[in-house]
N, C-alpha and C positions, 0 to 999 in steps of 0.2 A: 187346153190352151198352153202352148209352150212358153217357157220363160222369155220375156222380152216382148211378147205379142201384145200384152196389155198396154204398155206404154206406146207401142206402135199404133194401136187402134185409137188411143186417146189423142196422140199427135195428129193422126189422120182426121179425126173429128174436128180438131181445132182448125186445121187447114181447110176442111170442107166448109165450116161455118164462116171463116174469114173470107173465103172466096165466093161464098154463096152458092156452092156447087154440092148439093146434098145427095146422099145415097138414097135408095128406095126404102131401105129398112135399117134401123138401128135398134140394138138392144142395150138399154142403159141399166147398169147395176153397180153395186158397190156401196161402201159405208160412208163415203164422203158426200153427204147430201148437198152441201153448199155448191160444189162444182157440178153435181148432177142437175140441180135445179137451175144453175146458171146457164148451162148449155141447152137445157130444155127451153128456158125463156128466150134464149137467143134464136133458137130455131123457130119458135112461135113468132118472134118479131120479124123473121125473114119471110114467112109464108102468110099470105092472106091479102096483102094489099090494103091500103087505107079504105075503110068503110065496107070491106067485104070479108072481114075476118070470120063473121058468123057463118058464112057459106063455105069457107076454105079451111076451117079448123074444127075438127071433130074430136071430142073427148069422150072416151068410152071406158066403162068399168069392166075389167076382165072377169069378175065374178058373175056378172049378170049378162054378159055379152051373148047375143044370139047370132045365128048364121045369117039370117035375113038382114040384121042390122049391120053386120060386118060387110056383107056383099054389097049392100046399098051404098055404104060409105066408100068402098073401094071403087065401085063402078061409076059413081057420079063424078062429073068433070069439075075442075076448078072454075071459079067465076072471076073474070078479070085478073087472073093471076096465072103464072106458069105452073105453079104447083099447088097441091092440096096436102094438108097435114092431118094424119090420123094418129092420135095419141091414145094408147091403151095402157091403163095402169093395172099391174099385177094380174096379167093373164097367165094362168097356170098351163104351160105348154105340155106338161106331163099328164095332167088331168084336166083338159079343157072342158068348158060347159057342154052340156048335151047337144049333139048335132054338129059340133065343130071338129072333132078329132079327125074324121076322114077328109074334111074339106080344107083344113088349114094348110097342109103341105102344098096343095095345088094353088091356093090363094097366094101364099108366100112366093112361089115359083113364078107367078104371072102378075106380079105387081106392075102397074103401068108406070111409064117414065114421068108422068105428071103427078106422082104421088110420093110423099115421104111419110113412112110409118115409124113411130117410136113405140117399142115395147118397153115400158118403164117399170122396173122392179123396185118397189118401195117397201111395203110391209111384207111382201112375198120374197123369199130368198131365191136368188138366181142359182139353180142347180140343174144344169143341162144334162140330159140323158141322151147321149148321141146314138143310142140304139133305136130311139123313136123317130119316126118319119117327121113328126112336127118339129122336133129340134133340129134334125138334119136339114130340113128345108129352110128353117129360120136362119141357121148359122151359115148356110150356103148363100142365101139371098142378101144377108145384111152384115153389118159390122157390130160385133159384141164389144162394147166399150165399158171397161171397169173404171169406176171413179174411186180410187183408193186414196189413203191418207197421203198428203204431199210430204216430200222430204223437207228437212229443215232449210236447205238452201233455197227452196221455193217459198217456204212459209215466212222466212225473215223479211224479205222485201215486201211481201204482201202485208204483214203486220205493220211494218213501217208506213206503208201507204194508207192503211186504215187509220192509224193514229194521226198521220199528217192531215188527213181529211177532217179530223176533229181538232186540228190546230195543236197537236201534241207531238213530241219527239221521243224516240226510244232507241237505245243502242242495241247492237246485235246480240250482245251477251244477255241483255234483259229479254230480248225476243226468245232466246233459247230457254231462259228460265220460265217465261210465261207459258211456253208450250209444255214444259215439264210439269208445271203446276196445274194447268188447265186441260192438258191433253192436246193432241194435234188435229182434231177435227175442226175444220174451218167454221162450221155453223156455230159451234160452241164458242170458239175463239172470237168470232165477230161480236157475239153478245157480251163476252167478258171485256173486250176492248172498249165497247161503248160504255160499259159500267165503270171501268177504271178511269176513262177519260172524263166522264161526268163527275166522278167522285173526288178528283184531285184538282187543286188550283194551280199546281206547278205545271210548267210547260214540259219539263223533262220527266218522263216516266221512269221511276227507279224501282228497285226491288221492294222497298218499303211499301210503295203504293200497291204493288201487285199482291204482297202478303196481306195487306189490310183490306183490299177490295175484291180480289178474285176468289171465286169458288174453286176449291181444290178438287181435281179429279180423283177418283178412287185410287188409282195407281200411286199418285203422289201422297195420298194420305196413308196408304199401306207402307210406302217407303218410310214415312215419318214414324209410323207405329213400330216397325221393325228396328228402326234406328234407335228409338227410345229404349226398346228391349235390350239391344246390344250395349247401350251405354249404361244400363242398370237403372234407368228411370222408368220403372214399371208403372208408377202412378200416372205418368203422362201417357204411356202406352194404353193403359186401360181407359183413360179419359177419351183418347182418340177413338178407341173401339166403341165406347158407349155413344159417342157422337155419331158414328157410322150406323149403329143399330137404331138410333133415334131417327135417322134419315130413311129407315125402313129397308136397309140392305139386308138380304137374307143371310143368316149365319153361315150357311153352307157356301154361299158366294164369297163371304169374307174369309172363311177358312181356306178356300181355294186360292184367293188372292194372296193371302199370307204365305201359303205354301209355294206359290209361283215366285214370290219375291225371294224366298229363301233359296229356291232352286237357282235363281239368277245369281245370288250371292255365291252359291256353291260353284256355279260355272265360272264366275269371275275369279274366284280363288284358284281354281284349277288352271285357268288361262295365265294367271300371274305366275304360278309355279312353273308353267311350261315356257315362260319367257315371252309370251305373246302380248300384244298391245291392244289399244282400244278398238282398232279396226277389226281384229278377230272377234272381240266381244260384240261389236255391232253386227257382224255377220251371223254370229251364233244366235243372237236373240232378235234379229231382223229390226234393228234400231235405225231410225231415220235421222238421228241426230247424235253427235258425239257427246253432247252434254250429259244425258243419262248414263252413257257408257263410262264417262269420267267419274261421275258420282258413284257408280256401281263399283268401279275399281278401287276408289278411295275407301268405300265402306267395306269391301271384301278384305282389304289390307288390314283392317282392324279386327277381323274375325278369325278364329282358328278352324281348321278343318274338322277336328273332333266335335266342336260345338255345332258347326253347320250340318254335319251328318246326323247328330242327335236331334237337332231342330227339325230336320226333314222327317225323321221318324215320328216325332211328336205331332207334326202337321198331318201326317198320314193317319195317325191314330185318332186325332180330333175329327178329321173328315169322315172316318168310318163311324165314329160315335154319333156325329150329327145326322148321318143317314139312317140311324136306327130310329125306331118309332117313338121312343120316350125321351129323347134328348132335350135338355134345356139349353137352347142355342147360346144364350148369353153366358151361362155358367161354363159351358164347354170351352168357349173362346177365351174367357178370362183365365181359366185354368191353363189353357195352352200358353198364354203369355207368361203366367207365373212359372210354369214348368220350364219354359225356354230361358227365362231369367235365372232360375235356379241352376239349370245346366251350365249356363255361362259362368256362374260362380264356381261350380264344381270342377269344370275343366280348365279354369284359368290358373 
């Protein structure tokens, strides 16, 4: 899929749903479950007619799907409705259930006009293999719509609307801070917004309320951890690390996250020295908001290149040690933080 096609397909879906003019086949995939579920539910509400949904809406499990079940669903006509909906969750088009591989291309190519089929990728990752006839036929017959994380300019008004529905107000800067703290997935943000609104008596949501009530995403906690290390507050850094381990994060995952953050700091330092601004940093790390880019530039300005280079080597060593058979994960990570702090003192 070429750059730009994802947004085009998503915009086309929005138009289709708004106008009630649906394609024969959609492939829904992507990490933004909130939007994916939203458009799934909207299509369900469009098809079926009052009192006839049980005849016009068929929900199938891709793992256990049979050829007879699929053919019967496709060939049966809608009842008191212009269209019928077939919703199939996690159908592996690369390795379909027995009996389906040879028939699926023909079924996709000959879907009737009275049908709307949704191939919904949820637990199963969307990985099209365009060499296979099943994928070729599905992509030719339908629209592949990716539901990716929304950019900040879309999240901010959405966050404000969610708070307004709960009789609360929030400024744009706090919206950016909220997405930094909690991540940009709307499903998680919706839950955090409900929690914050319920937990504060004030009408105006401020940063204090977010800090007190919101659950921090891993990336925000790793930022806090590395910030403590660079400031020389190793005790606070180890406390944050132990909190993450208590939440059952795998040590190798945490080591990777720490290494990734140091890589970002290193990249930010290099862009600064090259005279580049926040937009270059956003493009480099595919950021959807200028807020984390601004924080990253500020943090990078306080670090030296020698320390960042050494910290990267230490992260790599910790990662290799964690992947050995006898590594004590907590010990390896705590030593990593102590060594990073020691290097900061040495190169300062």
